[in-house]
MDTraj code that builds the backbone (N, CA, C; nanometers):
import mdtraj as md
import numpy as np

residues = "UNK UNK UNK UNK UNK UNK UNK UNK UNK UNK UNK UNK UNK UNK UNK UNK UNK UNK UNK UNK UNK UNK UNK UNK UNK UNK UNK UNK UNK UNK UNK UNK UNK UNK UNK UNK UNK UNK UNK UNK UNK UNK UNK UNK UNK UNK UNK UNK UNK UNK UNK UNK UNK UNK UNK UNK UNK UNK UNK UNK UNK UNK UNK UNK UNK UNK UNK UNK UNK UNK UNK UNK UNK UNK UNK UNK UNK UNK UNK UNK UNK UNK UNK UNK UNK UNK UNK UNK UNK UNK UNK UNK UNK UNK UNK UNK UNK UNK UNK UNK UNK UNK UNK UNK UNK UNK UNK UNK UNK UNK UNK UNK UNK UNK UNK UNK UNK UNK UNK UNK UNK UNK UNK UNK UNK UNK UNK UNK UNK UNK UNK UNK UNK UNK UNK UNK UNK UNK UNK UNK UNK UNK UNK UNK UNK UNK UNK UNK UNK UNK UNK UNK UNK UNK UNK UNK UNK UNK UNK UNK UNK UNK UNK UNK UNK UNK UNK UNK UNK UNK UNK UNK UNK UNK UNK UNK UNK UNK UNK UNK UNK UNK UNK UNK UNK UNK UNK UNK UNK UNK UNK UNK UNK UNK UNK UNK UNK UNK UNK UNK UNK UNK UNK UNK UNK UNK UNK UNK UNK UNK UNK UNK UNK UNK UNK UNK UNK UNK UNK UNK UNK".split()
xyz = np.array([
    [-1.4261, -4.7763, -3.9487],
    [-1.3602, -4.7700, -3.8176],
    [-1.3119, -4.6291, -3.7885],
    [-1.2519, -4.5620, -3.8894],
    [-1.2014, -4.4265, -3.8692],
    [-1.3132, -4.3319, -3.8314],
    [-1.4298, -4.3456, -3.9018],
    [-1.5424, -4.2575, -3.8708],
    [-1.5960, -4.2840, -3.7316],
    [-1.5929, -4.4117, -3.6893],
    [-1.6392, -4.4462, -3.5560],
    [-1.5502, -4.3856, -3.4491],
    [-1.4178, -4.3924, -3.4696],
    [-1.3239, -4.3336, -3.3749],
    [-1.3421, -4.1829, -3.3676],
    [-1.3621, -4.1209, -3.4829],
    [-1.3812, -3.9757, -3.4862],
    [-1.5071, -3.9380, -3.4095],
    [-1.6129, -4.0177, -3.4273],
    [-1.7377, -3.9918, -3.3573],
    [-1.7177, -4.0048, -3.2071],
    [-1.6410, -4.1064, -3.1659],
    [-1.6156, -4.1249, -3.0236],
    [-1.5475, -4.0043, -2.9623],
    [-1.4485, -3.9479, -3.0337],
    [-1.3784, -3.8305, -2.9811],
    [-1.4705, -3.7095, -2.9762],
    [-1.5580, -3.6978, -3.0749],
    [-1.6563, -3.5894, -3.0723],
    [-1.7430, -3.6009, -2.9482],
    [-1.7827, -3.7219, -2.9165],
    [-1.8671, -3.7445, -2.7998],
    [-1.7922, -3.7123, -2.6718],
    [-1.6653, -3.7527, -2.6642],
    [-1.5847, -3.7251, -2.5448],
    [-1.5784, -3.5761, -2.5184],
    [-1.5517, -3.4980, -2.6208],
    [-1.5402, -3.3535, -2.6040],
    [-1.6738, -3.2952, -2.5591],
    [-1.7788, -3.3395, -2.6195],
    [-1.9089, -3.2887, -2.5807],
    [-1.9398, -3.3223, -2.4358],
    [-1.8969, -3.4391, -2.3923],
    [-1.9197, -3.4809, -2.2539],
    [-1.8594, -3.3818, -2.1569],
    [-1.7382, -3.3439, -2.1822],
    [-1.6715, -3.2543, -2.0891],
    [-1.7448, -3.1228, -2.0768],
    [-1.7931, -3.0724, -2.1872],
    [-1.8657, -2.9465, -2.1808],
    [-1.9963, -2.9630, -2.1027],
    [-2.0549, -3.0793, -2.1138],
    [-2.1758, -3.1066, -2.0367],
    [-2.1475, -3.0998, -1.8877],
    [-2.0400, -3.1617, -1.8443],
    [-2.0069, -3.1625, -1.7023],
    [-1.9883, -3.0209, -1.6511],
    [-1.9259, -2.9395, -1.7325],
    [-1.9067, -2.8003, -1.6934],
    [-2.0412, -2.7325, -1.6697],
    [-2.1343, -2.7567, -1.7610],
    [-2.2631, -2.6911, -1.7478],
    [-2.3390, -2.7393, -1.6260],
    [-2.3339, -2.8686, -1.5988],
    [-2.4081, -2.9198, -1.4848],
    [-2.3458, -2.8746, -1.3544],
    [-2.2168, -2.8552, -1.3541],
    [-2.1511, -2.8082, -1.2337],
    [-2.1915, -2.6661, -1.1986],
    [-2.2478, -2.5957, -1.2964],
    [-2.2919, -2.4579, -1.2731],
    [-2.4392, -2.4467, -1.3147],
    [-2.5221, -2.5374, -1.2644],
    [-2.6589, -2.5495, -1.3125],
    [-2.7428, -2.4241, -1.2864],
    [-2.6990, -2.3383, -1.1947],
    [-2.7746, -2.2165, -1.1689],
    [-2.7566, -2.1132, -1.2794],
    [-2.6561, -2.1305, -1.3599],
    [-2.6289, -2.0354, -1.4673],
    [-2.5692, -2.1082, -1.5876],
    [-2.6506, -2.1859, -1.6591],
    [-2.5990, -2.2683, -1.7684],
    [-2.5384, -2.1883, -1.8825],
    [-2.5746, -2.0614, -1.8967],
    [-2.5216, -1.9826, -2.0082],
    [-2.3706, -1.9614, -1.9964],
    [-2.3165, -1.9817, -1.8761],
    [-2.1729, -1.9619, -1.8560],
    [-2.0908, -2.0579, -1.9414],
    [-2.1382, -2.1806, -1.9571],
    [-2.0590, -2.2801, -2.0291],
    [-2.1132, -2.3147, -2.1667],
    [-2.2222, -2.2559, -2.2045],
    [-2.2741, -2.2749, -2.3397],
    [-2.1976, -2.1834, -2.4345],
    [-2.1543, -2.2378, -2.5470],
    [-2.0836, -2.1542, -2.6430],
    [-1.9962, -2.2346, -2.7365],
    [-1.9070, -2.1651, -2.8037],
    [-1.8159, -2.2262, -2.9001],
    [-1.6796, -2.2473, -2.8354],
    [-1.6310, -2.3706, -2.8415],
    [-1.5058, -2.4085, -2.7769],
    [-1.4033, -2.4513, -2.8810],
    [-1.2793, -2.4085, -2.8600],
    [-1.1721, -2.4436, -2.9528],
    [-1.0532, -2.5006, -2.8758],
    [-0.9933, -2.6049, -2.9309],
    [-0.8764, -2.6675, -2.8696],
    [-0.7570, -2.5731, -2.8770],
    [-0.6933, -2.5486, -2.7629],
    [-0.5761, -2.4611, -2.7594],
    [-0.4509, -2.5355, -2.7141],
    [-0.4696, -2.6551, -2.6560],
    [-0.3538, -2.7340, -2.6139],
    [-0.3945, -2.8792, -2.6011],
    [-0.3095, -2.9691, -2.6484],
    [-0.3392, -3.1110, -2.6414],
    [-0.3429, -3.1733, -2.7794],
    [-0.3787, -3.3002, -2.7850],
    [-0.3714, -3.3765, -2.9091],
    [-0.5049, -3.4431, -2.9402],
    [-0.6132, -3.3685, -2.9234],
    [-0.7458, -3.4224, -2.9528],
    [-0.7731, -3.4158, -3.1029],
    [-0.8305, -3.5225, -3.1610],
    [-0.8626, -3.5206, -3.3047],
    [-0.9659, -3.4141, -3.3413],
    [-1.0569, -3.3838, -3.2494],
    [-1.1595, -3.2823, -3.2739],
    [-1.1174, -3.1535, -3.2051],
    [-1.1114, -3.0453, -3.2814],
    [-1.0596, -2.9210, -3.2228],
    [-1.1651, -2.8137, -3.2017],
    [-1.2918, -2.8421, -3.2374],
    [-1.3971, -2.7431, -3.2169],
    [-1.5273, -2.8133, -3.1791],
    [-1.6042, -2.7499, -3.0908],
    [-1.7363, -2.8006, -3.0532],
    [-1.8214, -2.6841, -3.0066],
    [-1.9515, -2.6982, -3.0268],
    [-2.0433, -2.5942, -2.9803],
    [-2.1517, -2.6580, -2.8944],
    [-2.1775, -2.5986, -2.7771],
    [-2.2770, -2.6462, -2.6825],
    [-2.3953, -2.5505, -2.6787],
    [-2.5161, -2.6075, -2.6739],
    [-2.6382, -2.5287, -2.6726],
    [-2.7125, -2.5479, -2.5405],
    [-2.7969, -2.4495, -2.5070],
    [-2.8688, -2.4510, -2.3796],
    [-2.9665, -2.5667, -2.3675],
    [-3.0156, -2.6176, -2.4795],
    [-3.1183, -2.7225, -2.4748],
    [-3.0616, -2.8621, -2.4537],
    [-2.9321, -2.8728, -2.4239],
    [-2.8729, -3.0040, -2.3996],
    [-2.8274, -3.0755, -2.5242],
    [-2.8154, -3.0033, -2.6340],
    [-2.7627, -3.0610, -2.7572],
    [-2.6323, -2.9910, -2.7927],
    [-2.5628, -3.0459, -2.8882],
    [-2.4384, -2.9860, -2.9333],
    [-2.3998, -3.0381, -3.0690],
    [-2.2921, -2.9809, -3.1242],
    [-2.2444, -3.0237, -3.2548],
    [-2.0931, -3.0061, -3.2607],
    [-2.0260, -3.1031, -3.3221],
    [-1.8814, -3.0963, -3.3409],
    [-1.8467, -3.1652, -3.4714],
    [-1.7865, -3.0904, -3.5626],
    [-1.7481, -3.1413, -3.6946],
    [-1.8654, -3.2093, -3.7646],
    [-1.9797, -3.1459, -3.7573],
    [-2.0975, -3.1941, -3.8282],
    [-2.1727, -3.3057, -3.7594],
    [-2.1275, -3.3477, -3.6418],
    [-2.1932, -3.4562, -3.5685],
    [-2.2768, -3.3975, -3.4550],
    [-2.4069, -3.4301, -3.4526],
    [-2.4962, -3.3840, -3.3458],
    [-2.4912, -3.4806, -3.2281],
    [-2.5127, -3.4300, -3.1072],
    [-2.5125, -3.5153, -2.9889],
    [-2.6027, -3.4550, -2.8819],
    [-2.6324, -3.5367, -2.7818],
    [-2.7044, -3.4924, -2.6624],
    [-2.6138, -3.5148, -2.5425],
    [-2.6353, -3.4364, -2.4365],
    [-2.5485, -3.4514, -2.3198],
    [-2.6252, -3.4374, -2.1895],
    [-2.5712, -3.5012, -2.0861],
    [-2.6255, -3.4912, -1.9509],
    [-2.5166, -3.5354, -1.8537],
    [-2.5418, -3.5157, -1.7222],
    [-2.4460, -3.5532, -1.6187],
    [-2.4947, -3.6762, -1.5447],
    [-2.4047, -3.7746, -1.5295],
    [-2.4333, -3.8951, -1.4518],
    [-2.3149, -3.9192, -1.3589],
    [-2.3413, -3.9257, -1.2285],
    [-2.2350, -3.9500, -1.1294],
    [-2.1175, -3.8544, -1.1456],
    [-2.1482, -3.7291, -1.1636],
    [-2.0480, -3.6224, -1.1714],
    [-1.9527, -3.6389, -1.2895],
    [-1.9981, -3.7033, -1.3946],
    [-1.9209, -3.7125, -1.5182],
    [-2.0100, -3.6698, -1.6334],
    [-1.9490, -3.6126, -1.7343],
    [-2.0248, -3.5763, -1.8536],
    [-2.0530, -3.7017, -1.9346],
    [-2.1751, -3.7165, -1.9736],
    [-2.2140, -3.8302, -2.0570],
    [-2.2772, -3.7752, -2.1843],
    [-2.2165, -3.8099, -2.2963],
    [-2.2658, -3.7642, -2.4257],
    [-2.3151, -3.8848, -2.5035],
    [-2.4289, -3.8706, -2.5659],
    [-2.4867, -3.9819, -2.6409],
    [-2.5117, -3.9413, -2.7855],
    [-2.4932, -4.0404, -2.8719],
    [-2.5182, -4.0201, -3.0149],
    [-2.5415, -4.1559, -3.0785],
    [-2.6603, -4.1764, -3.1335],
    [-2.6943, -4.2985, -3.2050],
    [-2.6619, -4.4232, -3.1232],
    [-2.7005, -4.4221, -2.9966],
    [-2.6823, -4.5391, -2.9132],
    [-2.5473, -4.5483, -2.8452],
    [-2.4521, -4.4621, -2.8807],
    [-2.3208, -4.4622, -2.8167],
    [-2.3210, -4.3637, -2.7010],
    [-2.2506, -4.3992, -2.5943],
    [-2.2387, -4.3101, -2.4777],
    [-2.0969, -4.3162, -2.4245],
    [-2.0371, -4.1995, -2.3995],
    [-1.9005, -4.1915, -2.3466],
    [-1.8977, -4.0864, -2.2368],
    [-1.8186, -4.1138, -2.1318],
    [-1.8063, -4.0206, -2.0191],
    [-1.6633, -3.9688, -2.0105],
    [-1.6487, -3.8496, -1.9516],
    [-1.5175, -3.7866, -1.9447],
    [-1.5097, -3.6951, -1.8228],
    [-1.3931, -3.6922, -1.7575],
    [-1.3690, -3.5978, -1.6486],
    [-1.3307, -3.4615, -1.7052],
    [-1.3303, -3.3590, -1.6190],
    [-1.2973, -3.2257, -1.6664],
    [-1.2337, -3.1441, -1.5546],
    [-1.1599, -3.0402, -1.5940],
    [-1.1033, -2.9419, -1.5017],
    [-1.1373, -2.8047, -1.5565],
    [-1.1974, -2.7194, -1.4743],
    [-1.2360, -2.5851, -1.5171],
    [-1.1350, -2.4838, -1.4672],
    [-1.0935, -2.3956, -1.5545],
    [-1.0024, -2.2879, -1.5175],
    [-1.0462, -2.1606, -1.5881],
    [-1.1347, -2.0861, -1.5226],
    [-1.1890, -1.9619, -1.5758],
    [-1.2562, -1.9863, -1.7106],
    [-1.2030, -1.9331, -1.8213],
    [-1.2664, -1.9500, -1.9520],
    [-1.2126, -2.0715, -2.0271],
    [-1.1426, -2.1598, -1.9576],
    [-1.0857, -2.2802, -2.0193],
    [-1.1416, -2.4047, -1.9522],
    [-1.1425, -2.5131, -2.0273],
    [-1.1793, -2.6424, -1.9715],
    [-1.0837, -2.7474, -2.0270],
    [-1.0340, -2.8332, -1.9389],
    [-0.9478, -2.9440, -1.9798],
    [-1.0267, -3.0732, -1.9673],
    [-1.0292, -3.1508, -2.0753],
    [-1.1010, -3.2772, -2.0780],
    [-1.0025, -3.3919, -2.0601],
    [-1.0433, -3.4926, -1.9839],
    [-0.9582, -3.6080, -1.9577],
    [-1.0411, -3.7337, -1.9781],
    [-1.0019, -3.8166, -2.0748],
    [-1.0769, -3.9396, -2.0976],
    [-1.0221, -4.0518, -2.0101],
    [-1.0818, -4.1695, -2.0194],
    [-1.0430, -4.2804, -1.9331],
    [-0.9036, -4.3328, -1.9635],
    [-0.8480, -4.2969, -2.0788],
    [-0.7111, -4.3356, -2.1120],
    [-0.6091, -4.2305, -2.0686],
    [-0.6569, -4.1231, -2.0054],
    [-0.5670, -4.0185, -1.9592],
    [-0.5322, -3.9155, -2.0641],
    [-0.5933, -3.9213, -2.1812],
    [-0.5671, -3.8231, -2.2868],
    [-0.6317, -3.6901, -2.2489],
    [-0.5543, -3.5809, -2.2597],
    [-0.6016, -3.4499, -2.2179],
    [-0.6085, -3.3530, -2.3353],
    [-0.7033, -3.2626, -2.3275],
    [-0.7127, -3.1533, -2.4237],
    [-0.7720, -3.0322, -2.3550],
    [-0.7135, -2.9161, -2.3772],
    [-0.7627, -2.7933, -2.3157],
    [-0.8311, -2.7076, -2.4213],
    [-0.9510, -2.6610, -2.3905],
    [-1.0322, -2.5819, -2.4829],
    [-1.0601, -2.4443, -2.4231],
    [-1.0670, -2.3457, -2.5103],
    [-1.1025, -2.2097, -2.4698],
    [-1.2436, -2.1788, -2.5187],
    [-1.3202, -2.1096, -2.4346],
    [-1.4548, -2.0695, -2.4731],
    [-1.4468, -1.9420, -2.5557],
    [-1.4595, -1.9569, -2.6862],
    [-1.4464, -1.8432, -2.7767],
    [-1.5709, -1.7562, -2.7795],
    [-1.6755, -1.7978, -2.7109],
    [-1.7966, -1.7158, -2.7044],
    [-1.7861, -1.6074, -2.5980],
    [-1.6853, -1.6200, -2.5104],
    [-1.6670, -1.5224, -2.4042],
    [-1.5716, -1.4135, -2.4504],
    [-1.6134, -1.2899, -2.4369],
    [-1.5304, -1.1763, -2.4762],
    [-1.4299, -1.1472, -2.3649],
    [-1.3014, -1.1743, -2.3918],
    [-1.1975, -1.1503, -2.2916],
    [-1.1214, -1.0194, -2.3175],
    [-1.1693, -0.9396, -2.4132],
    [-1.0981, -0.8166, -2.4465],
    [-1.1000, -0.7156, -2.3319],
    [-1.1991, -0.7293, -2.2428],
    [-1.2074, -0.6376, -2.1290],
    [-1.1314, -0.6899, -2.0075],
    [-1.0676, -0.8062, -2.0207],
    [-0.9869, -0.8632, -1.9132],
    [-0.8418, -0.8238, -1.9353],
    [-0.7796, -0.7644, -1.8362],
    [-0.6470, -0.7065, -1.8554],
    [-0.5485, -0.7541, -1.7490],
    [-0.4247, -0.7092, -1.7651],
    [-0.3176, -0.7393, -1.6704],
    [-0.3249, -0.6426, -1.5517],
    [-0.2991, -0.6945, -1.4329],
    [-0.2990, -0.6109, -1.3136],
    [-0.1969, -0.4980, -1.3252],
    [-0.2334, -0.3810, -1.2747],
    [-0.1408, -0.2671, -1.2772],
    [-0.0101, -0.2978, -1.2045],
    [-0.0159, -0.3861, -1.1038],
    [0.1043, -0.4205, -1.0283],
    [0.2076, -0.4921, -1.1152],
    [0.1619, -0.5604, -1.2192],
    [0.2530, -0.6340, -1.3069],
    [0.3067, -0.5493, -1.4213],
    [0.2338, -0.4465, -1.4591],
    [0.2719, -0.3664, -1.5752],
    [0.4116, -0.3077, -1.5547],
    [0.4961, -0.3285, -1.6539],
    [0.6331, -0.2787, -1.6471],
    [0.7324, -0.3830, -1.6954],
    [0.8604, -0.3557, -1.6744],
    [0.9677, -0.4432, -1.7210],
    [1.0270, -0.5215, -1.6048],
    [1.0456, -0.6521, -1.6279],
    [1.1002, -0.7418, -1.5268],
    [1.2142, -0.8221, -1.5892],
    [1.3327, -0.8108, -1.5299],
    [1.4495, -0.8805, -1.5838],
    [1.4698, -1.0120, -1.5090],
    [1.4856, -1.1199, -1.5862],
    [1.4938, -1.2538, -1.5291],
    [1.6180, -1.2718, -1.4426],
    [1.5978, -1.3363, -1.3260],
    [1.7097, -1.3680, -1.2375],
    [1.7367, -1.5176, -1.2318],
    [1.6309, -1.6000, -1.2269],
    [1.6523, -1.7444, -1.2301],
    [1.5213, -1.8174, -1.2587],
    [1.5363, -1.9432, -1.2999],
    [1.4224, -2.0310, -1.3268],
    [1.4433, -2.1603, -1.2484],
    [1.3386, -2.2042, -1.1798],
    [1.3431, -2.3307, -1.1069],
    [1.2451, -2.4261, -1.1749],
    [1.2941, -2.5427, -1.2179],
    [1.2115, -2.6414, -1.2868],
    [1.2319, -2.7780, -1.2226],
    [1.1219, -2.8497, -1.1996],
    [1.1275, -2.9803, -1.1328],
    [1.2012, -2.9706, -0.9997],
    [1.1863, -2.8570, -0.9316],
    [1.2448, -2.8404, -0.7998],
    [1.3914, -2.8036, -0.7977],
    [1.4533, -2.7855, -0.9140],
    [1.5952, -2.7519, -0.9208],
    [1.6158, -2.6270, -1.0059],
    [1.7116, -2.5435, -0.9628],
    [1.7420, -2.4240, -1.0394],
    [1.8081, -2.4617, -1.1715],
    [1.7581, -2.4051, -1.2801],
    [1.8143, -2.4332, -1.4116],
    [1.9454, -2.3574, -1.4297],
    [2.0445, -2.4268, -1.4829],
    [2.1731, -2.3646, -1.5121],
    [2.1651, -2.3051, -1.6519],
    [2.1616, -2.1736, -1.6577],
    [2.1462, -2.1052, -1.7858],
    [2.2740, -2.0297, -1.8211],
    [2.3050, -2.0183, -1.9497],
    [2.4224, -1.9399, -1.9917],
    [2.4113, -1.7955, -1.9446],
    [2.5244, -1.7356, -1.9151],
    [2.5245, -1.5972, -1.8671],
    [2.4535, -1.5035, -1.9636],
    [2.4752, -1.5249, -2.0938],
    [2.4146, -1.4347, -2.1912],
    [2.2627, -1.4475, -2.1917],
    [2.2106, -1.5646, -2.1512],
    [2.0658, -1.5829, -2.1425],
    [2.0106, -1.5035, -2.0253],
    [2.0710, -1.5241, -1.9087],
    [2.0225, -1.4554, -1.7890],
    [2.0371, -1.3042, -1.7990],
    [2.1457, -1.2598, -1.8627],
    [2.1711, -1.1169, -1.8701],
    [2.0878, -1.0480, -1.9782],
    [2.0227, -1.1258, -2.0614],
    [1.9457, -1.0663, -2.1703],
    [1.8074, -1.1307, -2.1824],
    [1.7459, -1.1622, -2.0677],
    [1.6131, -1.2231, -2.0689],
    [1.5223, -1.1489, -1.9715],
    [1.3981, -1.1355, -2.0103],
    [1.3027, -1.0667, -1.9239],
    [1.1644, -1.0662, -1.9867],
    [1.0720, -1.0006, -1.9199],
    [0.9354, -0.9904, -1.9701],
    [0.8840, -0.8497, -1.9430],
    [0.8091, -0.7969, -2.0390],
    [0.7466, -0.6660, -2.0229],
    [0.5956, -0.6830, -2.0296],
    [0.5278, -0.6492, -1.9195],
    [0.3825, -0.6595, -1.9139],
    [0.3189, -0.5259, -1.9505],
    [0.2144, -0.5342, -2.0320],
    [0.1281, -0.4195, -2.0590],
    [-0.0115, -0.4575, -2.0118],
    [-0.1081, -0.3697, -2.0270],
    [-0.2438, -0.4005, -1.9845],
    [-0.3049, -0.5134, -2.0677],
    [-0.2552, -0.5344, -2.1899],
    [-0.3155, -0.6322, -2.2803],
    [-0.2425, -0.7658, -2.2843],
    [-0.1248, -0.7736, -2.2231],
    [-0.0505, -0.8985, -2.2304],
    [0.0952, -0.8772, -2.1933],
    [0.1820, -0.9541, -2.2563],
    [0.3238, -0.9447, -2.2222],
    [0.4109, -0.9822, -2.3420],
    [0.5338, -0.9329, -2.3393],
    [0.6345, -0.9676, -2.4390],
    [0.7538, -1.0275, -2.3664],
    [0.7969, -1.1459, -2.4088],
    [0.9123, -1.2121, -2.3500],
    [1.0361, -1.1828, -2.4339],
    [1.1458, -1.1569, -2.3664],
    [1.2724, -1.1304, -2.4354],
    [1.3740, -1.2385, -2.4003],
    [1.4379, -1.2935, -2.5027],
    [1.5437, -1.3926, -2.4875],
    [1.6628, -1.3470, -2.5693],
    [1.7795, -1.3448, -2.5047],
    [1.8998, -1.2928, -2.5706],
    [1.8775, -1.1513, -2.6233],
    [1.7967, -1.0749, -2.5498],
    [1.7747, -0.9357, -2.5847],
    [1.6783, -0.9117, -2.6985],
    [1.6149, -1.0189, -2.7495],
    [1.5227, -1.0040, -2.8627],
    [1.3844, -1.0557, -2.8251],
    [1.2829, -0.9936, -2.8838],
    [1.1454, -1.0323, -2.8570],
    [1.1197, -1.1747, -2.9033],
    [1.0517, -1.2521, -2.8192],
    [1.0174, -1.3903, -2.8511],
    [0.8664, -1.3998, -2.8684],
    [0.8207, -1.4227, -2.9899],
    [0.6788, -1.4367, -3.0258],
    [0.6012, -1.3058, -3.0278],
    [0.6640, -1.1936, -2.9918],
    [0.5922, -1.0678, -2.9898],
    [0.4959, -1.0611, -2.8722],
    [0.3955, -0.9749, -2.8823],
    [0.3003, -0.9567, -2.7725],
    [0.2071, -1.0777, -2.7624],
    [0.1988, -1.1355, -2.6430],
    [0.1090, -1.2471, -2.6159],
    [-0.0039, -1.1956, -2.5271],
    [-0.1264, -1.2130, -2.5718],
    [-0.2395, -1.1663, -2.4921],
    [-0.2550, -1.2535, -2.3675],
    [-0.2882, -1.1904, -2.2571],
    [-0.3105, -1.2604, -2.1302],
    [-0.3898, -1.1684, -2.0394],
    [-0.4402, -1.2235, -1.9296],
    [-0.5122, -1.1408, -1.8348],
    [-0.4968, -1.2000, -1.6951],
    [-0.5246, -1.1191, -1.5952],
    [-0.5136, -1.1641, -1.4574],
    [-0.6474, -1.1522, -1.3862],
    [-0.6663, -1.2401, -1.2893],
    [-0.7776, -1.2329, -1.1953],
    [-0.7204, -1.2684, -1.0592],
    [-0.7208, -1.1714, -0.9687],
    [-0.6553, -1.1944, -0.8412],
    [-0.5072, -1.2176, -0.8623],
    [-0.4536, -1.3230, -0.8027],
    [-0.3109, -1.3518, -0.8179],
    [-0.2848, -1.4563, -0.9254],
    [-0.3816, -1.4801, -1.0117],
    [-0.3641, -1.5762, -1.1210],
    [-0.3532, -1.5029, -1.2544],
    [-0.2670, -1.5559, -1.3412],
    [-0.2542, -1.5021, -1.4764],
    [-0.2881, -1.6130, -1.5743],
    [-0.3739, -1.5812, -1.6703],
    [-0.4258, -1.6794, -1.7648],
    [-0.3637, -1.6553, -1.9019],
    [-0.3036, -1.7630, -1.9570],
    [-0.2360, -1.7557, -2.0863],
    [-0.3260, -1.8131, -2.1959],
    [-0.3036, -1.7729, -2.3223],
    [-0.3940, -1.8136, -2.4303],
    [-0.3955, -1.9637, -2.4585],
    [-0.2890, -2.0362, -2.4190],
    [-0.2871, -2.1806, -2.4442],
    [-0.3519, -2.2598, -2.3313],
    [-0.4109, -2.1882, -2.2344],
    [-0.4845, -2.2547, -2.1279],
    [-0.4062, -2.2792, -2.0014],
    [-0.2774, -2.2498, -1.9991],
    [-0.2004, -2.2651, -1.8763],
    [-0.2283, -2.1469, -1.7835],
    [-0.2040, -2.1698, -1.6556],
    [-0.2327, -2.0689, -1.5542],
    [-0.1107, -2.0513, -1.4646],
    [-0.0777, -1.9288, -1.4344],
    [0.0320, -1.9008, -1.3430],
    [-0.0181, -1.8266, -1.2211],
    [0.0517, -1.8420, -1.1104],
    [0.0223, -1.7654, -0.9899],
    [0.1390, -1.6713, -0.9644],
    [0.1088, -1.5421, -0.9489],
    [0.2153, -1.4439, -0.9355],
    [0.2110, -1.3772, -0.7980],
    [0.3294, -1.3340, -0.7557],
    [0.3423, -1.2681, -0.6271],
    [0.4576, -1.1678, -0.6350],
    [0.4390, -1.0501, -0.5792],
    [0.5422, -0.9460, -0.5801],
    [0.5787, -0.9105, -0.4370],
    [0.7074, -0.9163, -0.4078],
    [0.7603, -0.8708, -0.2793],
    [0.8700, -0.7695, -0.3068],
    [0.8427, -0.6450, -0.2671],
    [0.9367, -0.5389, -0.3012],
    [0.9385, -0.5196, -0.4509],
    [1.0553, -0.5365, -0.5129],
    [1.0658, -0.5247, -0.6582],
    [1.0972, -0.6596, -0.7227],
    [1.0638, -0.7698, -0.6523],
    [1.0905, -0.9040, -0.7041],
    [0.9584, -0.9737, -0.7358],
    [0.9484, -1.0238, -0.8576],
    [0.8301, -1.0939, -0.9049],
    [0.8574, -1.2434, -0.9111],
    [0.7655, -1.3220, -0.8556],
    [0.7722, -1.4676, -0.8665],
    [0.6462, -1.5175, -0.9361],
    [0.6647, -1.5939, -1.0429],
    [0.5521, -1.6531, -1.1155],
    [0.5689, -1.8043, -1.1136],
    [0.4674, -1.8740, -1.0624],
    [0.4689, -2.0197, -1.0585],
    [0.3695, -2.0708, -1.1624],
    [0.4192, -2.1466, -1.2595],
    [0.3336, -2.2002, -1.3646],
    [0.3281, -2.3518, -1.3522],
    [0.2079, -2.4071, -1.3620],
    [0.1870, -2.5510, -1.3527],
    [0.1578, -2.6076, -1.4911],
    [0.2293, -2.7140, -1.5270],
    [0.2133, -2.7761, -1.6574],
    [0.1695, -2.9214, -1.6395],
    [0.0952, -2.9740, -1.7368],
    [0.0525, -3.1139, -1.7324],
    [0.0905, -3.1851, -1.8621],
    [0.2067, -3.1510, -1.9158],
    [0.2500, -3.2082, -2.0430],
    [0.3141, -3.3457, -2.0261],
    [0.3435, -3.3858, -1.9033],
    [0.4059, -3.5135, -1.8771],
    [0.3088, -3.6016, -1.7981],
    [0.3549, -3.7224, -1.7628],
    [0.2684, -3.8145, -1.6891],
    [0.2232, -3.7538, -1.5566],
    [0.3089, -3.6701, -1.4977],
    [0.2746, -3.6021, -1.3743],
    [0.2882, -3.4518, -1.3937],
    [0.2051, -3.3767, -1.3229],
    [0.2151, -3.2311, -1.3311],
    [0.3489, -3.1840, -1.2747],
    [0.3993, -3.0745, -1.3269],
    [0.5219, -3.0177, -1.2734],
    [0.5110, -2.8664, -1.2756],
    [0.5968, -2.8028, -1.1984],
    [0.5946, -2.6577, -1.1855],
    [0.7244, -2.5965, -1.2363],
    [0.7118, -2.4769, -1.2904],
    [0.8281, -2.3949, -1.3202],
    [0.8107, -2.2612, -1.2494],
    [0.9168, -2.2157, -1.1853],
    [0.9122, -2.0907, -1.1097],
    [1.0058, -1.9900, -1.1751],
    [0.9521, -1.8748, -1.2094],
    [1.0300, -1.7687, -1.2722],
    [1.0447, -1.6542, -1.1725],
    [1.1672, -1.6116, -1.1512],
    [1.1941, -1.5026, -1.0584],
    [1.2606, -1.3889, -1.1344],
    [1.2039, -1.2698, -1.1247],
    [1.2542, -1.1552, -1.1997],
    [1.2512, -1.0309, -1.1117],
    [1.3332, -0.9342, -1.1476],
    [1.3429, -0.8093, -1.0726],
    [1.2950, -0.6946, -1.1604],
    [1.2156, -0.6031, -1.1028],
    [1.1620, -0.4920, -1.1798],
    [1.2709, -0.3898, -1.2097],
    [1.2724, -0.3426, -1.3345],
    [1.3725, -0.2451, -1.3783],
    [1.3033, -0.1351, -1.4581],
    [1.3657, -0.0187, -1.4616],
    [1.3120, 0.0897, -1.5433],
    [1.3380, 0.0636, -1.6910],
    [1.4530, 0.0030, -1.7191],
    [1.4819, -0.0405, -1.8540],
    [1.5706, -0.1636, -1.8473],
    [1.5643, -0.2468, -1.9493],
    [1.6432, -0.3687, -1.9514],
    [1.7927, -0.3350, -1.9646],
    [1.8755, -0.4224, -1.9119],
    [2.0201, -0.3967, -1.9123],
    [2.0780, -0.3944, -2.0526],
    [2.0107, -0.4552, -2.1489],
    [2.0630, -0.4610, -2.2846],
    [2.0119, -0.3473, -2.3722],
    [1.9241, -0.2643, -2.3167],
    [1.8690, -0.1541, -2.3966],
    [1.9701, -0.0402, -2.4084],
])
top = md.Topology()
chain = top.add_chain()
for i, resn in enumerate(residues, 1):
    res = top.add_residue(resn, chain, resSeq=i)
    for name in ("N", "CA", "C"):
        top.add_atom(name, md.element.get_by_symbol(name[0]), res)
traj = md.Trajectory(xyz[None], top)
């Protein structure tokens, strides 16, 4: 039973990658490659898709095709379909039970993708809005929190100290793409930066809005 369940999840993941490829049938090489789970609770965390309509995940071979705008993966008489959401070099798979997993295409070289020059610099946090309400944060948090963008990513500061160090990220237009597959939309008016990030960690999607002001140096430096 355990092996059967594992096989089913392998098929589900392969299905999603198939849908991606069929959605871009004029250029199938865009979605062919090695995919790794970066967010979610999928039992299978790696899969590879090939141009000939085959794939492999954790030693299990499969075939894939699109039926009624869903990915259909088959293996030894089993067939499973899955919905998908594409976000640049990421794909989120959604099975019929609502289970989600976000994968990054590790075959795509993102080293040449950088942060917009408009974002580069230091931004000191002013407020956070979550679930439509402003979060009440301790004074020491607000007075010692911010983010510094470089061309390669960003460093977040909490209580005046670096949190996680440099996190790689890149922008395309007004969107910023994070390594865990989340996407933010940024906007600058004057010296005020607003970043809206959408999350799907709960039953319903929700947004968090970060508002920061550009500074030459942080107030705690």
